[in-house]
Structures are given as structure tokens and as C-alpha cells.
N, C-alpha and C positions, 0 to 999 in steps of 0.2 A: 590363476588367470584363465586357464583352459575351461574351468567350470563356469566362470563368469561369462566368457564368450559364448559358450554353448547355450547357457541360459538365455542370453539376450537374443541369439539367433533363433532359438526355439520359440521364444515369445513372438518374434517377428513372423515366423512361419505360421504360428497359430492365429495371429492377428490377420494374416493374409487369408487363411482358410475361412475365418469368420466373415471377413469382408466379402470374399468370393461367394460364400453361402448366402449372405444377405442379398447380394446382387442377383444371384440365380433365382432366389425366392421372389424378389421383386419383379424380375422379368417374367417368371412363371405366372405370377398373379396378373400382370398386365395382359399377357397373351391369353390367359384362361379366365376371363372375367365372369364366366358362368359358374365357377366353382363355389360351393356353399361357403367355404371359408373366406372368400374374397370380401364380402360385405362385412363379415365379422371383424376381420383384420383392419379394414378401413375404419370401422366403428371404434375399435380400440385405439388406433392411431389418432382419430379425430378427438376422442375423449381425452387422451393424454395431452394433446395440444391445447384443448380447451382448459384443462386444469392448469397447465403451465401459464397460459395467457391470463387466467384469473389470478394466480399467485403473483405473477409479475405485475399485473395491473394494480393489485392491492398494495404491493410493495412500493410501486412508483407513486401511487396516491399518498401513501404514508410519508414518503420522502418529500413530496411537494408540500404537504400539510405541515410537516415538521419544520421545513425551511421557511415557509410563508408565515406561519403563526408563531415561530420560535418556541415551540412546545414539543415535548417528547411524547411519543406514543409507544410505551414499552411492549404492548402486544404486537406491534408491527415491526419491532427491531429486526427479528430474524428474516421477515419477508423483505425488508429494505436491503438487508445484506445480500440475500439471494438475488434480488433484482439488480443490485449494483454489479455483482459478479457476472451475471448473465448478459447485461446490456452494455457494460463498459467496453468490451471489445467491439461490439457493433457500433457504439457511439464513435469510437476512434475511426472506424472505416468510413462511416457516413460523414464525419467531420472532414476527413482528408478528401473525400469525394467533392465536397463543396468548397474546398480551399482553406479550411481552418487547420492551423498547424497542430501537430500532435502535442507539443509543449503547452500550447494554449489550452487544449482540452484537459490535459493532465493537471495543469495549474488550477483549472476550474474544479476538477475533482478534489484536489487537495483542500481548496477553500470550503467545499461542501463538507468534506470530512472534518475539518477543524470546527465548523459550526455544529455538526452533529456531536462531536466529542465534547465540545464546550458546554453543550446543553445537558450532558449526562455525567459531568465530572463529579467525582466524590473525593473527599480528602485522602491523600496518599502520603504516608510518612516519607520524610526526605531520603532515607536510605533505600527506598524502593522506587525512587524517581531516577531515570537515566537520561542523560544528555548524550545522544548518539550523533557524532559529527564525522564528516568525510576528511580523508587525509589531505585533500587538495586545499584545505584551509591553511595548512602549514606552508611557511615560506619555502619556495622551491630551492633556495640555496642553503637551507638548514641541513646540517650533517647529522643531527640527532634524530634517530628513528623513534617515533612516538606511537606507531600502530601496535607494537607489541606491549609497550608500557607507556601510557600517556604521561607518567611522571618523569619520563626522560626529557620532557620539555624544560628548557633552561629559563623560561619565563622572561625572555628578553624584550618582548613587546613588539617584535617585528611583524607578527601575524596575529590573527584573532584567537589563536589557541590559548595564549596567555589570558585573554579576556574571558574565555570560556572557563578556564581554571578559576578565575576570580569569582565567576558566577557560581560554579560548583562549590567552591570553598564557602562562599557567603551563605548559601542555602543548604550546605551539607548534603548535596546530591551527588550521584556518581557521574563521571565523565569518561567516555571511551572514544577512540578514534578508529575508524575502519577504512580499509582500502577499497572495499566494494561490498556488494550485496551479500556475497557468501560469508565473508567474515562478520559482517553486521548481524546476520541471522545467527551465527554461531555464538557471538558475544551475548546476544539477547537470550539465547538458550542457556548459556552459562550463568549469567547474572540473574535472570528471571525477575525482571522488574515488574511492577504493577502499572507503570505509566512511562511513556517515552516522549521526550522532546527530540525530534529528528531533524537534522539539518542535511539537505542534499539538493540535487537538481530535480527537475520534474519527474524524470524517468525513475530514478532511484527512490524518491519519496513515494511515488505511486505504487511501485512494486513492494516496497517495504510496508506500507500501510495495509496492502492486501494480504501480504504474507503473515503479518502479526495479528490480524483480526481474530478474536474480538478485543485484543489488548488495545487500550486507548493510546493513540499516537497523535500528538500535535505536530504538524509539519511546518518548518520554516525554510523557505527557498533560499539557497545560497545566491550570492551575487558574483557575476563572472566578468569582471572588467577586462581580463586578459584571455577570455575564452573559457570553454569548459575544462574542468579538471586541472586547472593551473592557477595558482595564486588567487584562489577565490576568497570571497568575503561573506559576511553575514550581518544582518541587522541584529546586533546584540540586545537591543531593547526588546525586540520581539521574542528572542530566546528567553530572556529573563521574565517577560510577561507570561510566557507559556509555563515556565517552571512555577511561578507564583500561582498560576491557575490550579495546578495539581495540588500544591501545598495548602492552598486556601480552601479548595473544594467548592469554588464558586465560579460562575461564568466569567471567563476572561477570553473572549474570542481573539484569535491571532490574525493580524492583518498581514497578508502574504506579499504585499507590494515590495518588489526587490529594490528598495531605495534605502540609502543610509540616513 
């Protein structure tokens, strides 16, 4: 533990020195504008920003064309991914500034993701498809712990977990229940599926989709009649439709409206 603490503190110190050096260098350049290096550094920074702008612009154009024409552009896939990762945090800030809720923005992101995934779906064998569900789908009064072993479920039908078992059994796909993002990521790393049907709230779905890129994930929002993380529900038809999309290898876009 002493080594770990020293390592972290050392990295903090180095980071502080780097930031201090950058601040001093920037101040020095501003004060001494007649230095020969001044224009060169400004030119490098300007060129870098120009390249970033072009890359992001191409990625955004590819994203708009993909969604508008319902057609994939393989050469722009990486640029679209870079653009999404760079602009998504900015979109959240701008949305909140004009009064749009974070959940609304994230729900829109999930819909975009589902359309993009749906357009590039390829056939996946059943054993490599994973249904990843949150523990809040389980009835709060149930005494059987299913996060360690989903087969501890007694299939009583009091909550949607039994129905998810039925879907998993019907199509011979895997089903796991996670208590949160950390466990979900660990389960994905252990199982190593080729495709995921994820059920969660806007926050967890968004982070999960970003964390597992480029693994295809179709997201289905859970339904929260009693509030978040407590006795939630899910549109089982949408879950089954997403599973069938991966198995058939054909376009089957998932409707994320949170209605039963």
C-alpha cells in the first residue's frame, strides 16, 4: 500500500510540475511576443486545432449522413467514433445550459447508437450474444441473490428476471445480472461476447456503450414506475427484438420508448 500511495502522490506532483511549466511557458510567450518561437508555436497550435476541426467535421458529417440516409460509411466509422467521444461531453454541457435534461440527451445518444449498430449488424452465434441486465429488475423483496449466479432465480414470475430467463432459454443466449457498471464491465471481460443487449437507465447505458466500443451494443431503457434503482421493469418485446437482430444478422432497430 505504501508503494501505491507514493506512486499516486508522485504522479500528482509530476502533473503539477507539467501544468506549472505549461503555464509559465504560456505566460512567457504572451509577455515576449517578439520571440522567434512565438509565431512558430502559434502556428503549430493553429495547425493542430485545424486538423482536429477537420477530423471532427468529417466525423459529424458521416454521422449525419449515416442517420439521414440509413446507410453505413465504413471509411468514416472511426471518425464518427472520435467525434462522438469528443463532442458528447460538450453536448451535455450545452444541453443543460439551454434547459435540456441530461437523461433526455443520453436517451437520444442511445437511440443514435442503436440505429448505427442496427445498420452494421452481422450474424452472431447464440452463445456469443449476452443479455446484460441490472439488479434493480429483481423484486425488492426477493431473498435470492442473482448477481453472483443468475440461476439462483426461482422463476416465480414476480419480476421480469423470469421473463429474461425465458428469452435467454428460447434463443440459447447468455444472461447475466449486474449490480453496477464495474461488475458489468468485469462480466463482459470474463464472458467476452461478440454482441450485447444491455438493459439499464440512461446513465449506465451511455457509459456502458462508450466503455465497450467497438463491441456492438443494443440498449433498451428500463422502466422506473417506483423511481430509479428500485423494482424497475423493461419492455420485454424490445429485448427479444434486439436479441433476434443479432441472431438474424439483419436490421432490426430497437424502439427505446419506455412503455410496456
